[in-house]
N, C-alpha and C positions, 0 to 999 in steps of 0.2 A: 676616264682617270684611271679606271680600274687597268687600262689592258696597257696605258701608258706607264703604271707602276709596276706589271706583269713586265714588260719589257727591260724596266731599267733592275728589276730583279735580276732576268735571267741575263742580260751584260755581265752585273755582277758574278753570276754564276758561272759565266763561262771563264774570264777573270782568273778564277781561282782554280777551276780546269786547268788551264793551258800552264799554271803553274805548280798545279799538282801534279801534272805528265812529268815536267821538267825533275821530277825526283822520284818517279816510276813505280809512283804507287800502283796497287792493283786497282783495277775497275770499278769493285765494289767497296775495297776502302776508299776510293773518291768521292764512290758517290756516301758512302756514311756519312761523310765531314761536310756534304752539302747535305744533308737533312735536317740541318738545326732549325729549330721555331716550325718545327710542323708544316715543312717543305713539301708540296706535291707535285712539285714542276721539273724536271732535273735535263739537261743535255741529251737528245735522244741516242747519239752516238753512245754515249759513256753508259747508259741502262743498257744498249744494244750489246757490249762491249763486255758488261758484269756479267747478265746474264749469258752468253757464249762462257764465259770462264769460269761454269758451273760442271764440275765434274760430273762424267757417265755414269749412274749407277746401273749396269748393266744387269746383275741377279736379279734385282728387285723389279726392273723395266718387263725384264721377261714374264716374271710374274704378274702384274698389271696386265701385259698383254695376254695371257691367257683369263684372266679376269674376267677382262672388255668381252671378247669372244665368246665367253659364256653370258654376256647381258645381250650380248648383238642375236642372240637365238629368240629375243622376246620381240624383235624388231618386226613388228607387223607385214612389211612389204619387202622384205630382207630380199626375198626370189625375184620381186617385178623390178629392184632396184639392179640387178645381175643381168636379164633378159627385163630389159625395159616395152613398154605396147608404144603401139605408134602414137598414142596421145602425149608420149614424155619429151619435152624439147632440149634437156640437156641429156649429155649420154650416160649409161649406168654405171655403176660402179659395183666390182666383187669385191664387198667391205671384207670377208671373212680372208679373201684370197688378200687382200692387201695389209690385215693382221698378219699374216705367215709371212709377209717378204719384210714387213719389218721385225718380225721374229730374224729371217736370215738374215737382216740387215742389221742385227745388233750382236747375232750369234759370231758371224764376219766382221766384226771389231769395225763397223765402218762408221762409227758416231763418235765422233771425239768430244762432245759436251752434252750436259743434259737436255738442256734447252733444245738443241736441233732436232733432237731423237721427241719430245715432248711433243712439238710444236707441227712436225710431220703426221703425229698421233689427230692432231688437233685437225690438221686440213684434210687426214683421209677421211672421216667423219662429216668434216662440211662437204664432202667433195659429193655427197649427196642430198644436199640441198634441201633438207630435211627440218625445219625447223623446229620440229619436237625433240630428234635426234641430235644429241647435243653431248659434247664433253669437253669440257677446260680443264685440261691440266694445271696443277697449281702454280707452277712456275710459268704457263703462258697468262695467268691473270695478275702477276704481281705489275708489272706494267702495260700501260697502250700508246700506242702514236696518235697524237693532235696535232691537227694543222692551227696555229695561233691567228690569224687572222678569217674576218667574216668573208666568205666569198658566196656567189651564188650562181643561179639558170634562168634564162629568159627566152619570150616568144615574137616575132615580129613578123610572121608570116606564117603561109599554110601549114609546114613542120617546124618547129622550133630551134633558134640558134641560143650559143650556150654564154650568160652575162654573169659579172661579179656580184653577189645580190649588194655591194655596198651602192651598186647602182639603181638598185629598186623603185627608189624614188621617184630617179630621173626618167626610167622609164616609164609610173602610173603618172607623173605630172610631165609628159613631155615639155621644153619652152621654159619651166621655173629654176631650174639650176644652172642655165648657162651651158650646156655642153651636151651631146648627143653621144650617148654611152656606146660604147663599143663593142662587141661580142670578143668573147674569149674562141680561138681559131687554133692552139696548139698548149697541150700541156707535157711542160718537160721533152720540148722539143718535137710532140707526137700528134699527129691529127686528134684533136677534142673528143672524138666522137669515139674512134680509135680506144685512146686511151679511156676514155669514162666507160667505153663498153666493157674491155676489159678490167678494169679495176670495181665496176660493180659484179660481175662473175668472180672475181677474187676471193670478193667480201662479203658478198650476199649469201644468203642462207633460206631462198624463196626458188618454189620450182618454176617460176616464168622469170625470162633473162627482162620484161619490161617493169617486172617488180623487183628486180634490185637496181634496174638502172633509177627508176622512180625514186629508189631508198639513197641514191647517192646525194639529192638533193633536198632541199629542206621544205620541213612537212610542217604546215602553218595546225594543223590538228594536232599533231605532235608538239610542238610548241606549247601549246593551249592546254591541253590536258599534262604533261609530264612539267612544263613551268621548262624545260629545256632545249636544244638542239643536238640530235644524235644520228645525223648524218654518217653514213660511211665516210664520205671527201670530208668529212669529220674528227672522227676517230677512227684506228683502226688495230687489230691484235700483230696487225706486221710494222717492221721497222720500215721507215721509207723515205730514210736517208734524211738529212738537216732540213731540206728546201723544197719545194715544190716552184716551179717555174712557170706564169701562166703567159701568152704572147694573144696578144689583142689586135684587129683587124687592123688597128689602126699602126700596127709596129710597136706598140710601148709593152711593156712587161712590167710583172710583178712579180718578186721574190714572197713566197709562202711559207714561214718557216714552219717544222715541227721540233717539236718535243714531248720528251716521254713522262707522261702522266701516271704518276702513280695512284695505284687500285687499292692495296691493300692496309688494314687496318694495324697490321704491327708496324714497329718501327724499322726503319733502315739501320741507325744510330750503332755503333759497334762490331760490325760487318769488318772483315778484313780481307775476304779473297771469295771466291767462288765456294769453297768448300762450304765457311760460315753460311753464306747465303743458304747455300742447299739445306745445313741444318736447319737452319730461319723457315725456311718457305716451303720446304719439298718432304721435308721426315717428319710428318706431323699422325700418328696413331689419331683419326678422325672418331672410333668406337663410342669413346665415352661421352665425347663431346656432344657426337651426335643426338644417343640416347637420353641425353641430361635434356639437350633441345627440345627434344620431342615432350618428353614426360614433365615439363616445365611449362609446356603451351598454357595450361590453365583450359580455358574452354575454349571447344573446340568451333571453326567458322561457321557450322552447322546450327549451333546451339546459337552463337552471338545473333547470326540472322535469324534466330525465330523468335528471340526476345525483341526486336524490335516490330512496329505496328504498321502492319497496310493502310492506306488510305482507299475510300471508296472512291468511285468513278464518279468525279463530279470534275466543273470545270474549276479554274484559277485563273487570277485577274491578267490581264494579259499588257498590263503596263508594264512589265518585264523587271528582272535582275538586274546584276552586276553581269558585266560581260568579262568571259573568262579570259581572254583576250583581244586586243587593240583590233586586230582583222576581224571579230566576229561582232554581232549586234546584239543588243541588249537579248535573252535568253527567257521567252516565257519563265521554263521552270527549269533548273540544272540541281543536278547531285553536286553536292557536298567538294566530294573527289575531282568533279569535272569528269568522268568517264561517260555521261550522258544527258544532253540537255534536249531540249525542245525551244523552236522559234517559229516566225509567222514570217512569210514574205511580203515585203512592202513594194514591189513588183509587181508579185502575182498574186490577188486579193484572195485567188482560194487553194493559197499553199503553205502547209505547214510542213514543218522540217525537224527531224528527230535525227539528230547527231547521237549517234554511238560509236565514240572513239576507243572504248576499251569493255573489253566484259569482264575485266579483272577491277571490279566494287572495292568499298572499303563498307559499303552497307548494301548486299543485296535485296533487301526491303526496301530500302528508298530508291534503288536502283529501279525496279520494277512500279514504284510509286510515281518516279518523273515521267515512266510512258504511260502510264493508266492517264496523268494528268494532264499530259500532252495532249493523249486522243482525244480525250472529255471535252478542251479547251478548244481544240477544233472544230467536236461535233456542234457545240454552243454557238462556235462563230463563222459555221458554214466556210470552212475548210477542206474540199471535197479532195484535194489533191496531197502526196505524200511522198517527199523525198525522204527515203532514209540513207542518211551520212555515214557508211561504212569507212572514211579514208581514214589508212592509219592504224587500222584495228587486227592488233595481231592474235586477240582470243580473251582466253580468260574462263570465266566459271561456266562451264557445258551449257551448266540448265538455266543459267539464263536466258540461253538461245531459245531452249524449250518455251517460256515463260512467256518472249515477248511474241515470239512466233501462236500462242494460244491469246495472247491478247488481242493479239490482229486479225484472228479468226477463231473466236473461243468455241466454234464447233468441230475443228479441225482435230486430228489428230497427228502428231507430228513423227514422222517414221524414223528415220533414226538408228535403222538396223545397222549394225556391223559383223564383224569377224574378227579372229585375233589365227597368229599363225599358228598351227597345230603341232609344236617341237615336244618332243619326248621328255625334254624339262617341262613343260610347260604341261604336259600330261601325269606326270608324276606330282608335281605339286600341287596341282589341282584335284585330282583324286584323294590325296592323302587330305588336305584341306578340308575337302567336303564330306568325309569320313568325320573326320576329327576338329570339326568348326568351334563347336560349343567349346572342348578340351584349350583348342587355340585363343580364342576370344576371354577366358579365365586367368590360362594361365600367363596369356601374355597381353597385358591391358594399354602395354608400348605400341602396340599393332595400330588399337584404336585410336590412340591420343598422336598417331604419327599421319593419320588418316587414313590408316589402311584397311578400316572396318568399310561396309556399304560399298561406293561406287568401285573404289580397287578393289574388295573381294570379287565384283562381277563377275570376273574369268577364273577365277579359284575356286569358287562354291556355286555349282548349280543351282543351287535354292535360289540367287539372286536374279540373274536377270528370267527375260520371259523369252521365248520364242519368236520368231518374226511375225507370228500372228499373236500377238500377246498372251498366250499361254504359258503356262507354268515346263521348267524341264524335268524328266521325271528322272535323271540318272543324271550321271558326270557321263558316262558314255554317249547318252544323248544328247548334251549338252557339245562334247569333247569332238565328237564324231571319230576320223574326221574325215572333212568333207574336200574330196579330190577333185580341182582343177590344172590347165595346163601350166602354171606356177607352182603346186604342190600341193601341203595339207594344209586347212584351215579348217577351226571351227565352225558349226554350225552358226547360221544368221540368227543376232539376237539380238534384244531391246532392252532396254531399260526398265526398269519398272517404276514409272513416273509415282504408282502411289506409295510407293513407300520412297523414293528419296524427296517427293513434296513432303512426306510428315515426318522425315527425320535430316533433309541436306537443305535443300533451297527451297520453298513453297511455287509450285505450279499453278497457274493459274486453274480452276478446275479439277484436280487431284486433292486426292485426301482431306486436309483441314481447310484448304483454301475454298474458298466455296463462294467468295468474292462474282458479283455477277458483271457483266458488262456488256454492250451488244458489240456489234461487228462495225468499227466506226469507218473503214475504206475496202473497196472491191479491191480486188488481185489489179486489173486496168489500172488503177488510178493511185498506184502505189509505185517508184521503181527505186531501186539501189543504186545508190552511188558509189564507185569503189576506185581505188588508187593501184590495184594490185598487190595492196598490202593485207590483203583481207586472207587471216588463217585462222588454225584450230577452231574456236569456237564461232567467230566470225564466219569463218567455213560452212558449219555446221548450218547455221542462222542462215543464209546464203544458199543453203541447198533445198530446206525448207522451201522459200521464200520461193523460189526459179524452177525446183524440179516439181513439189507437188501444186503452188497456186498457179504458177507460170509470170509472175509476177518479172518484168521486164528489167534491165538493167544497165546503166553506162557507164566507163570507165573513163577517167582523165588523165592525159600523162602519156607516160612511156617512149620508149626509144620514139627519135623525131623520122616516122615514116611513114606510109600511109597501110593502111589493113588493119586489122584485127586488133582486138589484144584480151586479153583473159581481165575480166575484173576480180576473182579471187584465183591470185598468183602464190599467196603461203602455201605450207603445208595444211592438206585438208581433210588428214586422219582426225580419226571422231575422239582419241583419248590420249593423249604424252603418258607416260608414267617417268619416275622419275629410279633412277639405278638402285640407290637406296632404297627403297621403298621396297622393290623387287628382290634383292638381296636380305631384309629382314623378314620376308615371306619366308623364301626358300630359306634362311634359316630356324625361323621358327617351325615350320611344318618338320623338317628335319629332326629337331629335337623332340617333338611331341608325338612324333610318329612312332609306331610300335618296332620291335626288334626285325622282324621278319624285312618292312618297310625300310627300316634306315638301311640292313644291308643292301637291300636291291640297290638302294640309291649311291651306296658304293661303288656299287660293282658295276652300276650304267654308265656314274659320272667324276668316280675319284673321291679320294679323301682328300684332295686338295682343292676343290671346287669352293668351296667357303673360305679359305684363304686368299687362294687369287682375288675373289668378287670383293675382298674386304683391301686388299691391296689396291685394285684400281679405286676402289673408294676414297683410300687413303692418299691415294695423290689424286683427285679429284678438287677444285677449287671447290672450298664451301664456301653457303651462303643461297638464300634465296627460296622460298616454299616449297621446293623438294628438297633442302637441307643439306645435299652438295651440288654443282653446277653438271649432272650428270643424269642424262634420261632418252629416252628410244620413244618411238612412236608405235603404242601398244595396240590401237586398233585401227582395222580400216573403215571406214564409212565407203557404205556401198548402197547405190540408187537403187532404189524400188525399181525391181521390176527388170533388173539386170543378171540374168540367168546365166551371166562371165564369172560376174562378181567380181568384177575389176576393182581395185581400191579408186577411188575418186581421185585421189592425188596422181593415178595415171593415165587421168582421163582430160584429154585437151575442152576447156569450155570458153568458150567467147563471148563478152559482154554485146551486147544489142545493138549498143551504139559508143563511139568515140570520141573524144574533144582533146584540144590541149588547151594548157595553163596560159592564161594571158595576164600582162602588167596587172590586171585590176584585181585580177584574183590573187592575187598573192596581198592586196594589200585591204580585202575586202571579201569574207568567205561567201555572204550573200551572194556574189557574182557567181561564185561556182554553183550555187544552189539553182539559181534561176538559168544558166544554159541548162543545167541536169533539167530543167523543167523543160526549159524551150527544145531543146535534145528529144524530149518524148512526147508532149504533148502540144507544141508549137510549130516554128518551121521544119523542126526535127533533122536539121542538120548536122552530117557527123562527117570524122574524117573518111576520105574516099577510100570505098573498099572495108568499111567497117563495120560495115550490118549484114545482117541476114547471113552469119557465116552457119555452117549447118550444124554445129555444135551450139548455138546459140537459142534462147526462149523464141526468136522470132524465126530463125532458122530452120526450128523441130527441134531440136535439144538433142542431135546425134552422139550418145557415147561412144560412138566408133570413127566417126571424123577426126581427118589428119590435121596439126597444125599447119597453116598455109607455109609455105615458103618461107615469106621475108619472117616470120615468127623464127628462125632461123638463124637470121641476119647479123653477122657478127661486125659487121662493117669494116671487114678487113684487119681481124683483129689477131694477136699474135700467134695464138694456140693456147694460152695461158688461159681459157675463160672455158674451154671444153674438155678438161680433162675426165670425169670418173673413171671412163673406161680404158684412161692413158696410167690410171697410177700405176699399175706392175710394169708395166714397159718403163715408163719416166724411170723409176728407181732402179730397175732392172741397167738402165745408161749411165748412173751415179757411176762419179770416179773418184772422192773423197767424201770422207766427212765433214770437213771444215765446212764446205759447200752450200749443205745442205740445212741450213736453218731459217730459212725466212724466203721472203718475195726479192730475189736482185736486185741491187740499188747504182742507178749511175750517176755519175758525179752531179745532177742536175737534180737528184732526188726520186727520180723514175722508178717504182716499184713493178717494173713488166720488161720482160725480155725484147729484145729486137724482133722486129716483126714476122721476120723470117723463122723464129722458133730456132735458131743454129749458133746462138751466144753460150758459151762457156757456162751461164748461169741457167738456160735451157737445158742444157746438157745435165744439168746436176741435179735437177729435179725440184731448183729451187722456185718457179714459179708454177709448179705442176699441181700442186692443191689449190681448193679455192677455202675460205675460211670466211667464217659469220662475220658477222656485225657484233657492234658494243651497243649498251645500252646504258650512259655514264652521263653525270650533270658536270659538263664543259663548256656552257653557252657563251659566258663573255670570252674564252681561252679558243672557243673550236673555231672550224676553216666551215663554210658554209658553200653551199654550190644552191642554185637558184635555177630551177628548169620552168622555161615556159612553154 
């Protein structure tokens, strides 16, 4: 009913637009006329035309690029991206050279509109395939482009085929629906796997192609946690044409409409042209708004957490509570926000399941309580095997990973050592901050309210972190170093002070006042991690604790339909994301608090315009989220214990111990996925051919120098748009006109990729050349979904 009403409304919109086209109204004015009654869905071509009509703000854009260069000095693996190790699958990218190229193009009047330029900034940073490195310009965050029919993928053999999601029920219960579903063989006239592989790499932000491929398709854990479908196929930052044509093996076709989804909380009403669009959406000074937001936040998350009550290690009833989603059984225990839950298997009476969909929880204590109660209940009921389901887990609060590890292994100390890039700006900021830390805290309380104290100052105040051996640093020089390796200079290895963290931020079992006692419920060999490649950030930290320190095995599901291994942790493995706003606040406050000689030294080294440039970069970033604006860097590298090369884990290939593919039943019943993970580990141990005992896996020896297998670089004859990081400079150098550099090329059928030989005009212009991140938004009833089995 909702979809039918939406389509009727869209038909009326299209009729109105055609009528207004005849009067030659500017596209932004036409959007304004359609924006009555809180409309949020618009014709895609009209929104795209409006965006491209926004005039270029050349002078401000040049300052913005200068500010972004400053922020990238804090990107922890900047030199590794420029010169990748053998563990990286996607090509490297020289981000600073990319900014230089964009600066040159601006100065040479290459761009003729603001949207084209800002979209290229967005693509450049996305080409690092780093979920922590994010910059969404304001104009890029006004519309997203989504498909309006529910579509999906499925598997009927050794390697999967692609099916429409609307056929999922017929696949699960063959014979009950009077027809046999036909697989999709082409999208927009291109081989389905070629199109999907290219599309995944254009829209994905994970460092592993299999992870990006999985994220094109429906994720039941994401549906259960968020209540909405957020796949790349459903929604993209890029204009994709007005429709997508699906061709099935039975020679039938289906058109899937694309429409623009309005994301902003500002009104479109009253717009007259591109200039008025810029004034409303792209000309905001966020400084006062940001500080007001930080200062009015009330209690900090840590204070809220510490006011909650921890429960003892005691079992709960096994009757279960309400299921978070029809595809899930009744959980034994579940958090209110559905971020973590515990289940028992019916098929395997010795199996318990801890499903951790996210480490971003509304109540950190409740999250920890759910884990403790599941462990105690499993022990009481003789559940001796544990599957930890981490599918779809993109991270969250760092120290929840530490607490879960401690709950599983109460006598073990989580390692978690890392380092920071030792740049000159970091050195100056940390030296002055360390010398004036109390003055900063008293003079700038907004720093504490913005979350800058404690964990954030871990890198700028040598008294906060501990050495690799859990001892105090003696001075800033002792902490900062720098230490030299073949990729540049980095700080000394350091660890978080878990006693302080537990006392002030997140309680961690066994530290500070968290004196709950509980036994070890499971042995390492009786635990398996269940991944889908999307594990990132805090999830990656937890997985590293489990596999590296305890030799716990892992299995992974899905990925590209081919034999061979796959990484379970395919997302960013950096151990701390840092918002650009927070970094700017620290640098600005340090400069203001510094003695005059230090201020003069700063101005001499970094210039008087550094603060204004970074503010301009922040002003042009989209507002919102826990980081104040949608702009961040990967601030801290995670380093494996014993790795003398100190290579960041995001540049090391790590295959799971076993891989299997989804089946139709696994979409309808998540217990089938858990039982397959159990069987792949302790039962028949059947895995995809060639997916076991890779040298980088736990069972293969955990060799951090192991090279990815050749099949990991298989792009199924993709069109070249999927391996762009290293080619950013040459692609932009070959551009021919500003008007063609605004996004993905689009064929009449809505294909968002260039011709497979890479020789089309759009390919030469660089429209496909860069890779873009996905979007998290709520358009379940209106989104297009692919189902992969």
